[in-house]
N, C-alpha and C positions, 0 to 999 in steps of 0.2 A: 764908366764905358755907357753910353746913351746904346739902345739896341730899339731897332725896330723890326717887332715881331708880325710876320703876315702870316694871315691863314686864308688860304684864298679858294672860295667855292667856283663853281661853273659860272654861276651869274653873282655873286657877292664876295668881296675882300672885308675882312675885319683884320684891322690892325690896333697896336697897341705898342705906345713907345715907353720903355722903362729905364730907370737908372739903376743899373743893375748892384753899384756900390750901396747905393743908399735903399735898395729894395724899395724903390716908390714907382706907381705909375703916374707917367706927366701927361698924358694925354691919349685917348682909345678912341675908336668909332666902329661903326662899321659901314660900307658901299654896298647899295642891295640892288638890283634888277640891272645888272650890266647886260649891254645889249639886248633887253627884250623891249620888244615894242608894247605901243600902247594898247594894243589888242581893241583897239575900240575905234579911234579917231580914223579919219582919213588921211590924215599924211605919213602914216607909218613912221615914225619919229620916234626914236627910242625914248622911253621915261627916264633911262638911267643913263649912265657913263653908255658909249660906245662898245666900248672893248677896256682891258685891265689897264691897260696903257694911260686911258681915258680916266679910269677911276683912279689911278696912281696918283694921278695930275691935281685931283681933289683930295688924299690923303696930303700931298705936300702941301698945299695953301695950306691946310689944317694943324698942319705940324708947326710950319712957320709961323702961323700967328699964334700959336700958344708957347713954342719955343723959342722965339725971335731969333739969335745970331746961335744958338745952343746948337752945336754939330753933332749927328749920328754918327757913331762910329763904327755901325753894322748894321745888315740886316740878317732875323733869325727866320727861317720857313720851318712852320710845320710840312713834314713828307707824309704819308701815311703808307707809302709801302716801299720798302727799301731791298726786299727782295734778301738773298745770302748774302747779297755783297756787302752791305753798308749795316756795321755790327754798333757806329757809333756814329754820331754828328761829323758833317765832313765842309769843308771849305769846296763853295761851288766855283767850278770853272764850265766851259763849253761841253769836256767829256764827261763831265758828273751830270751835267743837265740833259747830255742825250741819254745816259744812261737812267736815270730817274724815267725820262720819257720810254725808253723801254719798257717798262713794269708797267706801264697805262693800262693793258689787258689785266691784270693783276687787282686793279683797283680803280676801274673804269669809273666811278663816282669822285672819285679824289685826286690819282696823281695827275689827270691831263689838265685840272685848274691849278694844281701844285706849280706846276711846269710854266703856264702862263704866267703867274704870278713872279716865278723866278726870271724869265725872259723880261717880264715888263720893268721891271728893277734892272736887269741889266743896261735895257734900251736908256731908261733915263741916268742912271748913276753908273756908267760902266767901271769906274775905279772903287765902288763899294763894295767892301768884303761879305760875302752871302755866304750863310753857313745853312746847311740842311739837314735837321733834325726828323730822326724818323721814328714813327710809330711801331715799326717792326724792332726798333735796337733791343728793347729793352728784354724782348723774348728770345733773344737767343742763347740765353743758358737752357733752355727747356732741353731735356735731355731725350735722344733719339727714339726711345719708346713712347713718351709725348708726342714728337712731330712728325713721326713716321706714318703714311695711313698702310692699310694692307692692300696695296694694289701692286703688278709688277714693278722690279727696282729701276727698271728703263723708264717709267715715267717721272723718278726724280732725276736720275743722273741725265737724262736726256733733256729734260723740261723744267725741273725745279719744282716737281709737285710734291709739296710738304706743309704741314702746318707752318704760317710766320707768325701768326697772333698781333693783335693790334692795341692802341690805346697806351699804349706802353708808356711813352710819356707821362699820359696821366697814373698810370699803376704806378710808376717810377716815386713820382712825387707824394703822393697817396700812401704810399707803403711807407716813407720815411715820416711824414706827418702821424698816421695812425702809428708808427712803434714810439715817437717822441710823446703821445698822447697815455699811451701805456708805460710812458718810463722805462723803454725798452732799448738798446741797441739794436739798428734795424738788422744788424747780421743774426738776430737773434729773434727778430719778428716773424712768423709763421701765421698766416692767415688769409683769408678768401677776400678778395675787393670786387663789388659790382659797380662796374661803370655801366650807368643806366641813362641814356640820352636816346636821342632818334636813332643814334647808332648803338649798341650795347653789347656789352662783354663780361666776362667773368673771369678772375685771375686768382690761380692759386700761387700763394707766397711762400715760399721755405727757405729761410735763413735769408730773408730777405730779396731773394731772388725768384725771378718767375719759372714756376714748374710746369705748368700748364695752363693753358686757356682756351675760350670758347670758340673763338673767332680762328681760321683756319688760313688754306692756301688763300682767300682772298677775305674782306669783312661780311661775307654773307653770313658762312658759318655760324651756328651757336645759338642765341637767342633767339625769343621774338621781338623785332625791333620795330620801329615806326612805320618804314616800308618792305622792310627786309622779311624773309620767312625763317630766317635761320634752318637750325637742322629740319630735312625732311629725305624721304627715302630717295634714292638717285635712281632708282627704276621708272619714278615718276617721268625725271625729265626725258627716259629712252621712250616711254608710253607718248607724251607729249611729241617728240620727235618723230615719231610711226604717225601721228596724227595729225601730221602737218604743220606743226610749231616750227618757226626757223628760230637759229640759237637767236638770233636779235629779240625775237618775241619772248621767249623763256627766259633773258636776260634781265628784259625790260620787266615781264612780270614777276620773278623773284627779288629784285631791286629795288622797281618802284612803287609796285601795285602789290604785294602781298604785307606781313605783319599785321599790326594794328589798322593799318589802313584796309587790307584784305579781309580782316574779321569784321570789322567794327565801321568801316566805312570813315576811319577819319584818324590819324596818324598822331595827332596831337592827344598825351596821355591825358593832361587837363581835363579836354572833350571829351574823353573816353569815360574818365571817371565819373565827371558828372550826368552824362550819358546811364552812365550805369544806376547811378544815383537816384536818378528820375524812371529807372525801372525799362530801362532798354537792355532787351535780352542778349542781342548781341554784342555789346558793349560788356554785358556783365561777363558774356563766355570770352571773351577777348581778353581782359585781365587775369580770367582764371586760367587760359592757357599759358600768357605770357609769367604768370606768378607760378604757377607749376612749373615750365621748364626752370626757369631761375634757380628755383627749391632742388631739383632735379641736381643740377651742377654744384648747389653750393655743398649737398650732399656728398658728391663725389668727390669734390675736392679737399673738405673737409678731411677725407681719408688720403688723398693726396699728401698733404702737408703735415701727416703725421699728427693729426689734432689740432685744428684751428686755435691759437691764440683771441682772434677776434673774426668777426663779419664787417667788413665795411661797407656802406653806399657811399658813391660818391655821383659826380654829374647831375645835369639838369634833373632828371625825374630821381634819380636816388637821393640828390640833397632835398629837394623841395615836394615829393610827391609822399605825402605819411601815410595815406590810402595804399598806396602799393606795395610802400615798405610792409605797412600789417599784413598785407594779405600775403606776402613772401615767407615772415615770421610765423604766422600762424600755420604755415605747412612744415615748420623745422621743429614742431615740438619733440621729435625724436633726439634732438639734440640738445633739450633742455634750453633752448633758445624760447627767452621771456622780454616783449618789450614792453618797458612803461608808458602808458597811453598818453599821460601829460608830459614827457618828455621828448615822442615821437611827434608830438605836435607842435613842438617849440620851431622858430626859426630862428638860425643865425649862423654868420660867415663864419665862425671860428670850428675849428673839430669838438665834438662832443660825443657823450654816449647818451646812447638813448633804451639801453635795455635796463631791466632792474637788477639789484643786488642780487637775487637770485639768479641770475639767466646763469647757466652753465658756462657760456661763451659772450663777451660781451659785444655789444652790436655798437657800430660809432657811425655816424655820420662826418664824413670829411671832405671839406668843398675841394673840389682840385681847383689847378691853378696852372694850365699847361703852357700859359705864356708865359710867367714866371721862370718855369724850367726851362722853356726854348731859350730866351733872354739868357739866362744862367750859360746854358752850354754854350751858346754863339758867341760870350764874350771870352769863354774860356780858350776856344779852337780860335778866336783871333789873337786873343793874348799869348797864346801859345806860336804863333808864328812872328811874331812881333819880337 
């Protein structure tokens, strides 16, 4: 089956066509600047597609040029927030689309864009099977003592306020690949996975299942991210509200203006590392704050899994920033972790060990492949209904 995997952003559409049976990528691409004005010209015309529907026309043309007469069998969508309802991938219909849309307030940077992608596909190919694969689904195995917040029960029963967790599709894939690298059945894999990109989270895996994770009710909680604050004292929000900040002001500040951007003025880890190495004190402090926060979580999750068999780095920063990996590992001496500088500096698209033989816990770099996981899940759902 050929599956088109769609990852919709508010102004972008990333796509990939995979032959699931062969395990190959047939074509892929990224459409950017959707609906964005030119910012400097006088005519106000968009520099990219007017909307996601027009972006999809570009995707269709690119796919047709590459695939010829081969036909797509289904479309799989990455959907960030599935709430409590969605514990596994589902076939999309109008009711499912509306249910995903009702979760928009829980993932305001992601779910609205996911819905735009779904509706664009529905308009263009109304008979095409579509499957939603949820980032939150893998974390439905969290025990109640991990997903509960210590707030009045009515906030959970009436409003669904609890820890949901995200990056689940990536975590599930990386857990399987990590177990294979260590020659373990995934059911015996106990580890800590650090998914580090512009959005970042860390997850405790015990017996191949998620038992705790740093992101919570929304993708804002937890680590220092590119533009998101991660953990902070909730009384700060009360203070700002009393000082005249609106909920919209606070939401924008926490989600779009904080994290590395708030500390160093730049949300790109490569740029922050370069600035730090050039003597920029703000960049150096930003890296210190981010690495310290992550190291604290790793230590806690080492306890949560009953003794980790591996620490795993994945996603853009986790796979590519040797400097940040080294900063984090330097804070984990109490766990007996020791990186091999040469192995840490290496680059590979394959899973690899970057720790020394003397390290008490092996440290792995395992490239994630969310598109592959989404394509496989999509094919499984569609095949089950045929």
